[in-house]
PDB file with one MODEL, atoms N, CA, C and O in Angstrom:
MODEL        1
ATOM      1  N   MET A   1     -84.191 112.069  31.910  1.00  0.00           N
ATOM      2  CA  MET A   1     -84.933 111.918  30.714  1.00  0.00           C
ATOM      3  C   MET A   1     -85.726 112.344  30.199  1.00  0.00           C
ATOM      4  O   MET A   1     -86.364 112.740  31.174  1.00  0.00           O
ATOM      5  N   SER A   2     -86.439 112.703  29.161  1.00  0.00           N
ATOM      6  CA  SER A   2     -87.613 112.943  28.507  1.00  0.00           C
ATOM      7  C   SER A   2     -88.228 111.909  27.903  1.00  0.00           C
ATOM      8  O   SER A   2     -87.717 111.080  27.150  1.00  0.00           O
ATOM      9  N   VAL A   3     -89.831 112.027  28.419  1.00  0.00           N
ATOM     10  CA  VAL A   3     -90.406 111.162  27.635  1.00  0.00           C
ATOM     11  C   VAL A   3     -90.341 110.752  25.968  1.00  0.00           C
ATOM     12  O   VAL A   3     -90.576 109.695  25.383  1.00  0.00           O
ATOM     13  N   GLU A   4     -90.034 111.710  25.630  1.00  0.00           N
ATOM     14  CA  GLU A   4     -89.630 111.784  23.830  1.00  0.00           C
ATOM     15  C   GLU A   4     -88.427 110.301  23.628  1.00  0.00           C
ATOM     16  O   GLU A   4     -88.458 109.411  22.778  1.00  0.00           O
ATOM     17  N   ALA A   5     -87.464 110.515  24.759  1.00  0.00           N
ATOM     18  CA  ALA A   5     -86.556 109.443  24.945  1.00  0.00           C
ATOM     19  C   ALA A   5     -86.912 108.296  24.807  1.00  0.00           C
ATOM     20  O   ALA A   5     -86.658 107.500  23.903  1.00  0.00           O
ATOM     21  N   MET A   6     -87.778 108.143  26.105  1.00  0.00           N
ATOM     22  CA  MET A   6     -88.217 107.105  26.822  1.00  0.00           C
ATOM     23  C   MET A   6     -88.963 106.085  25.714  1.00  0.00           C
ATOM     24  O   MET A   6     -88.715 104.889  25.566  1.00  0.00           O
ATOM     25  N   VAL A   7     -89.729 106.712  25.139  1.00  0.00           N
ATOM     26  CA  VAL A   7     -90.878 106.131  24.104  1.00  0.00           C
ATOM     27  C   VAL A   7     -89.783 105.975  22.973  1.00  0.00           C
ATOM     28  O   VAL A   7     -90.067 105.035  22.231  1.00  0.00           O
ATOM     29  N   GLN A   8     -88.646 106.608  22.638  1.00  0.00           N
ATOM     30  CA  GLN A   8     -87.424 106.486  21.572  1.00  0.00           C
ATOM     31  C   GLN A   8     -87.040 104.918  22.006  1.00  0.00           C
ATOM     32  O   GLN A   8     -87.287 104.016  21.205  1.00  0.00           O
ATOM     33  N   GLY A   9     -86.569 104.689  23.003  1.00  0.00           N
ATOM     34  CA  GLY A   9     -86.035 103.792  23.604  1.00  0.00           C
ATOM     35  C   GLY A   9     -86.597 102.137  23.279  1.00  0.00           C
ATOM     36  O   GLY A   9     -86.029 101.146  22.822  1.00  0.00           O
ATOM     37  N   MET A  10     -88.253 102.450  23.853  1.00  0.00           N
ATOM     38  CA  MET A  10     -89.358 101.439  23.983  1.00  0.00           C
ATOM     39  C   MET A  10     -89.751 101.124  22.049  1.00  0.00           C
ATOM     40  O   MET A  10     -90.088 100.002  21.671  1.00  0.00           O
ATOM     41  N   ILE A  11     -89.633 102.171  21.191  1.00  0.00           N
ATOM     42  CA  ILE A  11     -89.378 102.125  19.746  1.00  0.00           C
ATOM     43  C   ILE A  11     -87.900 101.502  19.226  1.00  0.00           C
ATOM     44  O   ILE A  11     -88.033 100.691  18.310  1.00  0.00           O
ATOM     45  N   ASP A  12     -86.834 101.691  19.557  1.00  0.00           N
ATOM     46  CA  ASP A  12     -85.932 100.732  19.155  1.00  0.00           C
ATOM     47  C   ASP A  12     -85.505  99.561  19.738  1.00  0.00           C
ATOM     48  O   ASP A  12     -84.704  98.763  19.252  1.00  0.00           O
ATOM     49  N   GLU A  13     -86.222  99.470  21.081  1.00  0.00           N
ATOM     50  CA  GLU A  13     -86.237  98.024  21.926  1.00  0.00           C
ATOM     51  C   GLU A  13     -87.291  96.852  20.871  1.00  0.00           C
ATOM     52  O   GLU A  13     -86.992  95.670  20.699  1.00  0.00           O
ATOM     53  N   LEU A  14     -88.506  97.519  20.284  1.00  0.00           N
ATOM     54  CA  LEU A  14     -89.187  96.868  19.687  1.00  0.00           C
ATOM     55  C   LEU A  14     -88.261  96.715  18.286  1.00  0.00           C
ATOM     56  O   LEU A  14     -87.931  95.617  17.838  1.00  0.00           O
ATOM     57  N   SER A  15     -88.021  97.574  17.877  1.00  0.00           N
ATOM     58  CA  SER A  15     -87.360  97.057  16.513  1.00  0.00           C
ATOM     59  C   SER A  15     -86.539  95.635  16.439  1.00  0.00           C
ATOM     60  O   SER A  15     -86.687  94.535  15.907  1.00  0.00           O
ATOM     61  N   ALA A  16     -85.574  96.311  17.299  1.00  0.00           N
ATOM     62  CA  ALA A  16     -84.980  95.280  17.419  1.00  0.00           C
ATOM     63  C   ALA A  16     -85.261  93.283  17.551  1.00  0.00           C
ATOM     64  O   ALA A  16     -84.544  92.334  17.237  1.00  0.00           O
ATOM     65  N   ALA A  17     -86.776  93.390  18.222  1.00  0.00           N
ATOM     66  CA  ALA A  17     -87.278  92.094  18.532  1.00  0.00           C
ATOM     67  C   ALA A  17     -87.771  91.541  16.848  1.00  0.00           C
ATOM     68  O   ALA A  17     -87.913  90.385  16.449  1.00  0.00           O
ATOM     69  N   LEU A  18     -87.900  92.474  16.312  1.00  0.00           N
ATOM     70  CA  LEU A  18     -88.660  91.921  15.273  1.00  0.00           C
ATOM     71  C   LEU A  18     -88.343  91.046  14.295  1.00  0.00           C
ATOM     72  O   LEU A  18     -89.070  90.537  13.442  1.00  0.00           O
ATOM     73  N   GLY A  19     -86.526  90.851  14.619  1.00  0.00           N
ATOM     74  CA  GLY A  19     -86.014  89.967  13.614  1.00  0.00           C
ATOM     75  C   GLY A  19     -86.311  88.354  14.700  1.00  0.00           C
ATOM     76  O   GLY A  19     -86.892  87.453  14.095  1.00  0.00           O
ATOM     77  N   ASP A  20     -86.016  88.135  15.828  1.00  0.00           N
ATOM     78  CA  ASP A  20     -86.734  87.677  16.504  1.00  0.00           C
ATOM     79  C   ASP A  20     -87.821  86.985  16.776  1.00  0.00           C
ATOM     80  O   ASP A  20     -87.907  85.789  17.055  1.00  0.00           O
ATOM     81  N   ALA A  21     -89.249  88.354  16.618  1.00  0.00           N
ATOM     82  CA  ALA A  21     -90.348  87.435  16.023  1.00  0.00           C
ATOM     83  C   ALA A  21     -90.380  86.680  15.151  1.00  0.00           C
ATOM     84  O   ALA A  21     -90.760  85.518  15.301  1.00  0.00           O
ATOM     85  N   ALA A  22     -89.975  87.189  14.011  1.00  0.00           N
ATOM     86  CA  ALA A  22     -89.753  86.990  12.200  1.00  0.00           C
ATOM     87  C   ALA A  22     -88.959  84.942  12.755  1.00  0.00           C
ATOM     88  O   ALA A  22     -89.329  84.010  12.040  1.00  0.00           O
ATOM     89  N   LYS A  23     -88.240  84.714  13.648  1.00  0.00           N
ATOM     90  CA  LYS A  23     -87.609  83.534  13.964  1.00  0.00           C
ATOM     91  C   LYS A  23     -88.705  83.093  14.305  1.00  0.00           C
ATOM     92  O   LYS A  23     -89.341  82.350  13.558  1.00  0.00           O
ATOM     93  N   HIS A  24     -89.148  83.464  15.512  1.00  0.00           N
ATOM     94  CA  HIS A  24     -90.358  82.531  16.345  1.00  0.00           C
ATOM     95  C   HIS A  24     -91.157  81.894  15.345  1.00  0.00           C
ATOM     96  O   HIS A  24     -91.340  80.688  15.182  1.00  0.00           O
ATOM     97  N   ASP A  25     -91.798  83.267  14.423  1.00  0.00           N
ATOM     98  CA  ASP A  25     -93.043  82.593  13.601  1.00  0.00           C
ATOM     99  C   ASP A  25     -92.439  81.508  13.063  1.00  0.00           C
ATOM    100  O   ASP A  25     -93.064  80.470  13.281  1.00  0.00           O
ATOM    101  N   GLY A  26     -91.432  81.380  12.429  1.00  0.00           N
ATOM    102  CA  GLY A  26     -90.655  80.273  11.942  1.00  0.00           C
ATOM    103  C   GLY A  26     -90.359  79.063  12.669  1.00  0.00           C
ATOM    104  O   GLY A  26     -89.698  78.178  12.126  1.00  0.00           O
ATOM    105  N   GLY A  27     -90.867  78.924  14.062  1.00  0.00           N
ATOM    106  CA  GLY A  27     -90.999  77.871  14.726  1.00  0.00           C
ATOM    107  C   GLY A  27     -89.285  77.771  15.293  1.00  0.00           C
ATOM    108  O   GLY A  27     -88.563  76.776  15.238  1.00  0.00           O
ATOM    109  N   ASN A  28     -88.976  78.992  15.776  1.00  0.00           N
ATOM    110  CA  ASN A  28     -87.339  78.430  16.325  1.00  0.00           C
ATOM    111  C   ASN A  28     -88.543  79.219  18.256  1.00  0.00           C
ATOM    112  O   ASN A  28     -89.301  80.186  18.337  1.00  0.00           O
ATOM    113  N   SER A  29     -88.201  78.406  19.122  1.00  0.00           N
ATOM    114  CA  SER A  29     -88.600  78.694  20.417  1.00  0.00           C
ATOM    115  C   SER A  29     -87.712  79.511  21.662  1.00  0.00           C
ATOM    116  O   SER A  29     -88.179  79.959  22.709  1.00  0.00           O
ATOM    117  N   ALA A  30     -86.467  79.547  21.255  1.00  0.00           N
ATOM    118  CA  ALA A  30     -85.192  80.290  22.043  1.00  0.00           C
ATOM    119  C   ALA A  30     -85.459  82.001  21.149  1.00  0.00           C
ATOM    120  O   ALA A  30     -84.921  82.878  21.827  1.00  0.00           O
ATOM    121  N   ALA A  31     -86.015  82.478  20.091  1.00  0.00           N
ATOM    122  CA  ALA A  31     -86.393  83.657  19.336  1.00  0.00           C
ATOM    123  C   ALA A  31     -87.338  83.994  20.526  1.00  0.00           C
ATOM    124  O   ALA A  31     -87.015  84.813  21.386  1.00  0.00           O
ATOM    125  N   GLY A  32     -89.010  83.043  20.535  1.00  0.00           N
ATOM    126  CA  GLY A  32     -90.078  83.344  21.366  1.00  0.00           C
ATOM    127  C   GLY A  32     -89.359  83.962  22.461  1.00  0.00           C
ATOM    128  O   GLY A  32     -89.541  85.146  22.745  1.00  0.00           O
ATOM    129  N   THR A  33     -88.327  83.012  23.263  1.00  0.00           N
ATOM    130  CA  THR A  33     -88.248  83.597  24.730  1.00  0.00           C
ATOM    131  C   THR A  33     -88.027  85.004  24.689  1.00  0.00           C
ATOM    132  O   THR A  33     -88.602  85.905  25.300  1.00  0.00           O
ATOM    133  N   ARG A  34     -86.680  85.051  23.494  1.00  0.00           N
ATOM    134  CA  ARG A  34     -86.019  86.550  23.719  1.00  0.00           C
ATOM    135  C   ARG A  34     -87.096  87.814  23.402  1.00  0.00           C
ATOM    136  O   ARG A  34     -87.004  88.967  23.825  1.00  0.00           O
ATOM    137  N   VAL A  35     -88.193  87.221  22.491  1.00  0.00           N
ATOM    138  CA  VAL A  35     -89.314  88.256  22.340  1.00  0.00           C
ATOM    139  C   VAL A  35     -90.038  88.006  23.513  1.00  0.00           C
ATOM    140  O   VAL A  35     -91.008  88.620  23.070  1.00  0.00           O
ATOM    141  N   ARG A  36     -90.490  87.586  24.803  1.00  0.00           N
ATOM    142  CA  ARG A  36     -91.181  87.519  25.528  1.00  0.00           C
ATOM    143  C   ARG A  36     -90.362  88.770  26.532  1.00  0.00           C
ATOM    144  O   ARG A  36     -90.806  89.831  26.973  1.00  0.00           O
ATOM    145  N   LYS A  37     -88.880  88.077  26.675  1.00  0.00           N
ATOM    146  CA  LYS A  37     -88.088  88.921  27.271  1.00  0.00           C
ATOM    147  C   LYS A  37     -88.051  90.339  26.964  1.00  0.00           C
ATOM    148  O   LYS A  37     -87.570  91.069  27.831  1.00  0.00           O
ATOM    149  N   ALA A  38     -88.487  90.880  25.847  1.00  0.00           N
ATOM    150  CA  ALA A  38     -88.331  92.292  25.375  1.00  0.00           C
ATOM    151  C   ALA A  38     -89.681  92.905  25.683  1.00  0.00           C
ATOM    152  O   ALA A  38     -89.816  94.070  26.057  1.00  0.00           O
ATOM    153  N   MET A  39     -90.558  92.143  25.522  1.00  0.00           N
ATOM    154  CA  MET A  39     -92.339  92.748  25.606  1.00  0.00           C
ATOM    155  C   MET A  39     -92.180  92.766  27.109  1.00  0.00           C
ATOM    156  O   MET A  39     -92.906  93.657  27.549  1.00  0.00           O
ATOM    157  N   GLN A  40     -91.710  92.321  27.806  1.00  0.00           N
ATOM    158  CA  GLN A  40     -91.580  92.728  29.546  1.00  0.00           C
ATOM    159  C   GLN A  40     -90.720  93.852  29.573  1.00  0.00           C
ATOM    160  O   GLN A  40     -91.183  94.826  30.167  1.00  0.00           O
ATOM    161  N   SER A  41     -89.535  93.978  29.063  1.00  0.00           N
ATOM    162  CA  SER A  41     -88.870  94.839  29.292  1.00  0.00           C
ATOM    163  C   SER A  41     -89.605  96.327  28.967  1.00  0.00           C
ATOM    164  O   SER A  41     -89.594  97.370  29.621  1.00  0.00           O
ATOM    165  N   VAL A  42     -90.314  95.951  27.549  1.00  0.00           N
ATOM    166  CA  VAL A  42     -91.286  97.290  27.148  1.00  0.00           C
ATOM    167  C   VAL A  42     -92.391  97.568  27.969  1.00  0.00           C
ATOM    168  O   VAL A  42     -92.652  98.690  28.403  1.00  0.00           O
ATOM    169  N   LYS A  43     -92.933  96.717  28.147  1.00  0.00           N
ATOM    170  CA  LYS A  43     -93.846  97.043  29.365  1.00  0.00           C
ATOM    171  C   LYS A  43     -93.441  97.629  30.390  1.00  0.00           C
ATOM    172  O   LYS A  43     -94.135  98.609  30.661  1.00  0.00           O
ATOM    173  N   GLY A  44     -92.422  97.402  31.232  1.00  0.00           N
ATOM    174  CA  GLY A  44     -91.929  98.282  32.310  1.00  0.00           C
ATOM    175  C   GLY A  44     -91.768  99.651  31.569  1.00  0.00           C
ATOM    176  O   GLY A  44     -92.316 100.614  32.104  1.00  0.00           O
ATOM    177  N   ALA A  45     -91.061  99.861  30.365  1.00  0.00           N
ATOM    178  CA  ALA A  45     -90.464 100.695  30.022  1.00  0.00           C
ATOM    179  C   ALA A  45     -92.022 101.925  29.919  1.00  0.00           C
ATOM    180  O   ALA A  45     -92.090 103.132  30.153  1.00  0.00           O
ATOM    181  N   ALA A  46     -92.857 101.133  29.564  1.00  0.00           N
ATOM    182  CA  ALA A  46     -94.058 102.036  29.328  1.00  0.00           C
ATOM    183  C   ALA A  46     -95.032 102.394  30.901  1.00  0.00           C
ATOM    184  O   ALA A  46     -95.535 103.462  31.251  1.00  0.00           O
ATOM    185  N   GLN A  47     -95.032 101.459  31.389  1.00  0.00           N
ATOM    186  CA  GLN A  47     -95.609 101.935  33.216  1.00  0.00           C
ATOM    187  C   GLN A  47     -95.104 103.044  33.278  1.00  0.00           C
ATOM    188  O   GLN A  47     -95.800 104.017  33.568  1.00  0.00           O
ATOM    189  N   ASP A  48     -93.373 103.190  32.944  1.00  0.00           N
ATOM    190  CA  ASP A  48     -92.294 104.193  33.418  1.00  0.00           C
ATOM    191  C   ASP A  48     -92.754 105.434  32.983  1.00  0.00           C
ATOM    192  O   ASP A  48     -92.887 106.288  33.860  1.00  0.00           O
ATOM    193  N   VAL A  49     -93.066 105.777  31.673  1.00  0.00           N
ATOM    194  CA  VAL A  49     -93.637 106.870  30.789  1.00  0.00           C
ATOM    195  C   VAL A  49     -94.568 107.315  31.039  1.00  0.00           C
ATOM    196  O   VAL A  49     -94.849 108.448  30.648  1.00  0.00           O
ATOM    197  N   ARG A  50     -95.488 106.493  31.875  1.00  0.00           N
ATOM    198  CA  ARG A  50     -96.780 106.539  32.038  1.00  0.00           C
ATOM    199  C   ARG A  50     -97.014 107.007  33.500  1.00  0.00           C
ATOM    200  O   ARG A  50     -98.168 107.308  33.803  1.00  0.00           O
ATOM    201  N   LYS A  51     -95.721 107.130  34.739  1.00  0.00           N
ATOM    202  CA  LYS A  51     -95.407 107.347  35.952  1.00  0.00           C
ATOM    203  C   LYS A  51     -95.065 108.886  35.799  1.00  0.00           C
ATOM    204  O   LYS A  51     -95.757 109.700  36.411  1.00  0.00           O
ATOM    205  N   LYS A  52     -94.131 109.260  35.086  1.00  0.00           N
ATOM    206  CA  LYS A  52     -93.305 110.212  34.396  1.00  0.00           C
ATOM    207  C   LYS A  52     -94.573 111.082  33.728  1.00  0.00           C
ATOM    208  O   LYS A  52     -94.645 112.173  34.295  1.00  0.00           O
ATOM    209  N   VAL A  53     -95.287 110.970  33.003  1.00  0.00           N
ATOM    210  CA  VAL A  53     -96.377 111.901  32.583  1.00  0.00           C
ATOM    211  C   VAL A  53     -97.510 111.988  33.675  1.00  0.00           C
ATOM    212  O   VAL A  53     -97.876 113.132  33.944  1.00  0.00           O
ATOM    213  N   GLN A  54     -97.874 111.369  34.073  1.00  0.00           N
ATOM    214  CA  GLN A  54     -98.686 111.607  35.361  1.00  0.00           C
ATOM    215  C   GLN A  54     -97.942 112.607  36.077  1.00  0.00           C
ATOM    216  O   GLN A  54     -98.309 113.782  36.035  1.00  0.00           O
ATOM    217  N   ALA A  55     -96.912 112.243  36.741  1.00  0.00           N
ATOM    218  CA  ALA A  55     -96.006 113.038  37.702  1.00  0.00           C
ATOM    219  C   ALA A  55     -95.689 114.892  37.039  1.00  0.00           C
ATOM    220  O   ALA A  55     -95.521 115.940  37.662  1.00  0.00           O
ATOM    221  N   ASP A  56     -95.717 114.644  35.809  1.00  0.00           N
ATOM    222  CA  ASP A  56     -95.580 115.848  35.454  1.00  0.00           C
ATOM    223  C   ASP A  56     -97.015 116.511  35.077  1.00  0.00           C
ATOM    224  O   ASP A  56     -97.112 117.738  35.091  1.00  0.00           O
ATOM    225  N   LYS A  57     -98.127 115.696  34.741  1.00  0.00           N
ATOM    226  CA  LYS A  57     -99.415 117.054  34.763  1.00  0.00           C
ATOM    227  C   LYS A  57     -99.360 117.179  36.719  1.00  0.00           C
ATOM    228  O   LYS A  57     -99.776 118.275  37.096  1.00  0.00           O
ATOM    229  N   ASN A  58     -99.097 116.613  37.411  1.00  0.00           N
ATOM    230  CA  ASN A  58     -99.495 117.237  39.366  1.00  0.00           C
ATOM    231  C   ASN A  58     -98.351 117.924  39.047  1.00  0.00           C
ATOM    232  O   ASN A  58     -98.595 119.052  39.477  1.00  0.00           O
ATOM    233  N   SER A  59     -97.546 117.942  38.691  1.00  0.00           N
ATOM    234  CA  SER A  59     -96.576 119.224  39.158  1.00  0.00           C
ATOM    235  C   SER A  59     -96.783 120.587  38.452  1.00  0.00           C
ATOM    236  O   SER A  59     -96.512 121.547  39.173  1.00  0.00           O
ATOM    237  N   ARG A  60     -97.284 120.939  36.965  1.00  0.00           N
ATOM    238  CA  ARG A  60     -98.054 121.735  36.599  1.00  0.00           C
ATOM    239  C   ARG A  60     -99.326 122.469  37.294  1.00  0.00           C
ATOM    240  O   ARG A  60     -99.985 123.294  36.661  1.00  0.00           O
TER     241      ARG A  60
ENDMDL
END
């Protein structure tokens, strides 16, 4: 998978979480749980991007 595709996946996931973020701001605690879950997933994806970029750099 390309780095560009990985970053686009993170953007898509964050965009999907915007609705739940708005609900959380309105007081919906279940939406907050979904936002936290999305953030954890994006954190892992960001780490994967970092590893791929580093591996690509080291292989050149």
